[in-house]
C-alpha positions as CSV (number, residue, x, y, z in Angstrom):
1,M,55.3,19.3,-31.2
2,A,54.0,22.5,-29.8
3,S,55.9,26.1,-30.3
4,L,56.3,27.7,-27.2
5,K,54.2,30.7,-28.0
6,D,51.3,27.9,-28.7
7,M,52.3,26.5,-25.2
8,R,52.2,30.3,-24.3
9,N,48.8,31.0,-25.0
10,R,47.7,27.7,-23.4
11,I,48.9,28.3,-20.2
12,A,47.1,32.1,-20.3
13,S,44.0,30.6,-21.5
14,V,44.3,27.8,-18.7
15,K,45.3,31.2,-16.4
16,A,42.0,33.0,-17.4
17,T,39.8,29.7,-16.6
18,R,41.4,28.7,-13.2
19,K,40.0,32.9,-12.4
20,I,36.5,32.4,-14.0
21,T,36.3,29.5,-11.8
22,K,38.0,30.1,-8.7
23,A,35.3,33.0,-8.5
24,M,32.0,31.0,-9.7
25,Q,33.2,28.9,-6.4
26,M,33.6,32.1,-4.4
27,V,29.5,33.3,-5.4
28,A,28.7,29.1,-4.6
29,A,29.8,29.4,-1.4
30,A,28.2,33.2,-0.7
31,K,25.1,31.8,-1.9
32,L,24.9,28.6,0.0
33,R,25.1,29.8,3.0
34,R,21.5,31.7,2.5
35,A,20.3,28.8,0.3
36,Q,21.2,26.5,3.0
37,E,19.0,28.2,6.3
38,A,16.3,28.6,4.7
39,A,16.3,24.6,3.7
40,T,17.1,23.7,7.2
41,A,14.3,26.1,8.0
42,A,11.7,24.8,5.7
43,R,12.2,21.2,7.2
44,P,10.3,21.6,10.2
45,Y,7.6,23.1,9.0
46,A,7.2,20.0,6.5
47,E,7.5,17.5,9.2
48,R,5.3,18.6,10.8
49,M,2.9,19.0,8.5
50,A,2.8,16.0,7.3
51,S,2.8,14.6,11.5
52,V,-0.5,16.6,11.4
53,L,-2.1,14.8,8.5
54,G,-0.8,11.7,9.9
55,S,-2.8,12.5,12.9
56,L,-5.9,13.8,11.3
57,A,-6.0,10.6,8.6
58,S,-5.7,8.3,11.4
59,K,-9.0,10.2,12.8
60,V,-11.0,9.6,9.9
61,A,-13.3,7.2,10.2
62,D,-14.9,6.9,6.5
63,K,-11.9,5.8,4.3
64,N,-14.4,5.9,1.6
65,G,-15.1,9.3,1.6
66,A,-11.8,10.6,2.0
67,S,-10.1,13.2,-0.4
68,P,-8.4,11.4,-3.6
69,L,-5.4,13.4,-2.5
70,L,-5.4,11.0,0.6
71,V,-6.8,7.8,-0.8
72,G,-5.7,8.3,-4.7
73,T,-8.4,7.2,-7.8
74,G,-8.5,3.8,-6.9
75,K,-5.6,2.9,-9.3
76,D,-2.5,3.9,-11.0
77,Q,-1.8,3.4,-14.2
78,V,-1.0,6.6,-15.0
79,H,2.0,8.3,-12.9
80,L,2.9,12.0,-13.0
81,L,7.2,12.1,-12.5
82,I,7.6,15.7,-11.2
83,V,11.4,16.2,-11.5
84,M,13.3,19.5,-10.8
85,T,16.7,20.3,-11.7
86,A,18.4,23.1,-11.9
87,E,18.3,26.2,-14.6
88,R,22.4,25.7,-14.6
89,G,25.1,23.7,-15.1
90,L,28.3,23.7,-14.2
91,C,27.8,21.6,-11.0
92,G,29.4,17.8,-11.2
93,G,26.7,15.5,-11.1
94,F,24.3,17.1,-9.5
95,N,21.6,17.3,-12.6
96,S,22.1,14.1,-14.2
97,N,21.6,12.5,-10.5
98,I,17.7,13.6,-10.0
99,A,17.2,13.2,-13.8
100,K,19.4,9.9,-13.5
101,L,16.6,8.6,-10.7
102,A,13.9,9.6,-12.5
103,R,14.3,7.9,-15.2
104,A,15.1,4.9,-13.8
105,D,11.8,4.8,-12.3
106,A,9.6,5.5,-15.5
107,N,11.3,3.1,-17.1
108,R,10.7,0.8,-15.2
109,L,6.7,1.8,-14.7
110,I,6.7,1.4,-18.4
111,A,8.5,-1.9,-18.7
112,T,5.4,-3.1,-16.2
113,G,2.5,-1.4,-18.4
114,K,2.2,1.8,-17.3
115,T,1.8,5.0,-18.3
116,V,4.6,8.0,-18.3
117,K,3.9,11.7,-17.6
118,I,6.6,14.1,-17.4
119,L,6.6,17.7,-15.2
120,T,10.4,19.3,-15.5
121,V,11.2,22.0,-13.4
122,G,14.5,23.6,-14.3
123,R,16.1,23.6,-17.7
124,K,18.3,20.7,-17.2
125,G,15.5,18.4,-16.1
126,A,14.4,18.6,-20.1
127,D,17.4,18.8,-21.3
128,N,18.8,15.5,-19.4
129,L,15.6,13.5,-20.4
130,K,13.9,15.3,-23.1
131,R,16.5,12.3,-25.9
132,D,15.6,8.7,-24.0
133,L,11.7,10.7,-22.4
134,G,11.6,13.1,-24.4
135,R,7.5,12.3,-26.3
136,N,6.2,11.4,-22.5
137,I,7.3,15.4,-21.1
138,V,3.7,17.0,-21.1
139,E,5.3,20.3,-19.7
140,R,8.2,22.7,-19.3
141,K,8.3,24.6,-16.6
142,D,11.3,27.0,-16.2
143,F,12.4,29.5,-13.3
144,Q,15.4,31.4,-15.4
145,G,15.9,34.8,-14.2
146,V,14.2,34.0,-10.7
147,R,17.1,35.4,-8.1
148,Q,15.1,34.5,-5.2
149,L,12.2,31.2,-5.2
150,T,9.6,32.2,-3.0
151,F,6.5,30.4,-1.7
152,A,4.1,31.8,-4.7
153,H,6.4,29.9,-7.4
154,A,5.7,26.6,-4.9
155,E,2.1,27.7,-5.4
156,G,1.9,27.9,-8.8
157,L,3.7,24.6,-9.8
158,A,1.1,22.8,-7.1
159,N,-1.9,24.2,-8.6
160,R,-1.0,23.4,-12.2
161,V,-0.4,19.4,-10.6
162,L,-3.9,19.6,-8.5
163,E,-5.3,20.6,-12.1
164,M,-4.0,17.8,-13.5
165,F,-5.0,15.7,-11.2
166,E,-9.0,16.9,-10.5
167,A,-9.2,17.1,-14.8
168,G,-7.9,13.2,-14.9
169,E,-4.6,13.2,-16.6
170,F,-2.6,11.3,-13.6
171,D,-3.2,9.0,-10.6
172,V,-0.2,9.0,-8.9
173,A,2.1,11.9,-8.7
174,T,6.0,11.5,-7.9
175,L,8.5,14.7,-6.9
176,Y,12.2,14.3,-7.4
177,F,14.5,16.5,-5.7
178,S,17.8,16.3,-4.5
179,E,17.9,16.4,-0.7
180,F,21.3,18.6,0.8
181,K,23.0,16.3,3.2
182,S,26.3,19.2,3.1
183,V,28.1,20.4,0.7
184,I,30.0,17.3,-0.8
185,A,27.0,15.2,-0.3
186,Q,23.5,16.0,-1.7
187,K,21.0,12.6,-2.0
188,P,18.7,12.2,-5.0
189,T,15.0,11.8,-3.7
190,G,11.7,11.1,-4.7
191,L,9.0,11.5,-2.3
192,Q,5.2,10.5,-3.4
193,L,3.1,13.5,-3.1
194,I,-0.6,12.2,-4.4
195,P,-1.9,9.9,-2.9
196,A,0.0,10.7,0.1
197,T,2.0,8.9,1.9
198,V,0.6,9.5,5.7
199,A,2.4,7.6,7.9
200,E,-1.0,6.7,10.5
201,T,0.0,6.5,13.6
202,A,1.9,9.8,13.6
203,G,0.9,13.1,15.3
204,E,-0.4,11.2,18.2
205,G,-0.6,13.2,21.6
206,K,2.4,12.0,23.6
207,G,0.7,13.8,27.0
208,A,-2.2,10.8,29.0
209,G,-5.6,11.8,27.8
210,A,-4.5,14.2,25.4
211,V,-7.7,15.3,23.2
212,H,-7.7,17.3,20.1
213,E,-11.0,18.9,18.6
214,Y,-11.4,20.4,15.2
215,E,-13.5,22.7,13.4
216,P,-15.4,23.0,11.2
217,S,-15.1,19.1,11.1
218,E,-11.3,16.7,10.6
219,E,-13.0,15.3,6.9
220,E,-13.0,19.5,5.9
221,V,-9.2,19.9,7.9
222,L,-7.5,17.1,6.8
223,G,-8.7,18.3,2.7
224,F,-7.7,21.6,3.2
225,L,-4.3,20.2,4.3
226,L,-3.5,18.0,1.8
227,S,-3.6,20.6,-0.6
228,R,-1.4,22.4,1.2
229,N,0.6,19.5,2.3
230,I,1.7,19.6,-1.9
231,S,2.9,23.4,-1.8
232,T,4.9,22.8,1.4
233,Q,6.6,19.7,0.0
234,I,7.1,21.8,-3.5
235,F,8.7,24.1,-2.0
236,R,10.8,21.9,0.3
237,G,12.1,20.6,-2.5
238,L,12.8,23.9,-4.4
239,L,14.6,24.9,-1.2
240,E,16.3,22.2,-0.9
241,N,17.5,21.5,-4.4
242,S,18.9,25.1,-3.8
243,A,20.7,24.3,-1.6
244,S,21.7,20.7,-3.7
245,F,23.3,23.8,-6.7
246,Y,24.9,25.7,-4.6
247,G,26.9,23.5,-2.5
248,A,27.7,20.7,-6.0
249,Q,28.7,23.7,-8.3
250,M,31.1,25.2,-5.1
251,T,32.8,21.3,-4.9
252,A,32.7,21.0,-8.7
253,M,33.8,24.9,-9.2
254,D,36.8,23.9,-6.0
255,N,38.1,20.7,-8.6
256,A,38.2,22.9,-11.5
257,T,40.4,25.3,-9.5
258,R,42.9,22.5,-8.6
259,N,42.5,20.6,-11.5
260,A,43.4,23.8,-13.7
261,G,46.7,24.9,-11.0
262,D,48.1,21.3,-11.7
263,M,47.8,21.7,-15.2
264,I,49.2,25.2,-15.3
265,N,52.4,23.7,-13.2
266,K,52.6,20.6,-16.3
267,L,52.2,23.2,-18.9
268,T,54.6,25.5,-16.9
269,I,57.3,22.2,-16.3
270,K,57.1,21.6,-20.6
271,Y,57.5,25.1,-21.8
272,N,60.6,25.8,-19.6
273,R,62.3,22.1,-20.8
274,Q,61.7,23.0,-24.3
275,R,62.5,26.8,-23.9
276,Q,66.0,24.9,-22.4
277,A,65.7,23.1,-25.0
278,N,66.0,25.2,-27.8
279,I,68.4,27.7,-26.0
280,T,71.0,24.6,-25.4
281,K,70.1,23.5,-29.6
282,E,71.2,27.1,-29.9
283,L,74.9,27.3,-28.3
284,I,75.3,24.5,-29.5
285,E,74.8,25.7,-32.9
286,I,76.7,28.5,-32.6
287,I,79.9,26.8,-31.2
288,S,79.9,24.3,-33.7
289,G,79.7,27.2,-36.3
290,A,82.3,29.1,-34.5
291,E,84.7,25.2,-34.4
292,A,84.7,25.5,-38.6
293,V,85.9,29.0,-38.7
């Protein structure tokens, strides 16, 4: 049985841990609002981009001459999985849920004879996947130390993906991130980037007889927007991940704070009982000694 001193030290240690988790919860709550606003503001732009792409794709007459970013390379042998996670932990199952989805898809593709390459964005993604799929990780990209993610970060990552595609290193690219639903709900999502998945009926004019003219040409505008769409979707994924991370961290730290409080209560009760038992034992010894005299 632990001594009273050991129990006092343990109670003090749990109280110190509770202070840390409470502080982390408050910091995550403060950062969540800004991250949530950024993620919410990016959604209409990304959705409108998909709508415009769908409208243009439906008007391109020659599908054979369309950009490979739209129609693909004609093969689906080599798949690039872009797995986006956080740089830090202490956020419940946020990182592991994204890695779990990417791992399941990777194993499914490998089982069908496909070649899988993984590009991780965020330190925790590589840590989660390196044991099972370490040989498939071809590149790691970390944003550790970056206080605020901007479109320039997404554009740099998109340019790297395009370089790999133009070099023929893969046929299909899929982006994995966590879509922010609420503070307690984040949904791991897989989004195919190359070839682009667009609804051909989207983006059509609702007004009767609406006609759109594109300059220089629909094909050239579509080619530019397809490249731009990759940066846009990656940036959206980064923002969604940021909001999801702070939401998950706030929930995890709130649960940890509550659990620490419960543990402190249980340890305090146990400490008081043992202390009372020691006092009672000493009184009995004193009384027994006095009666013996």
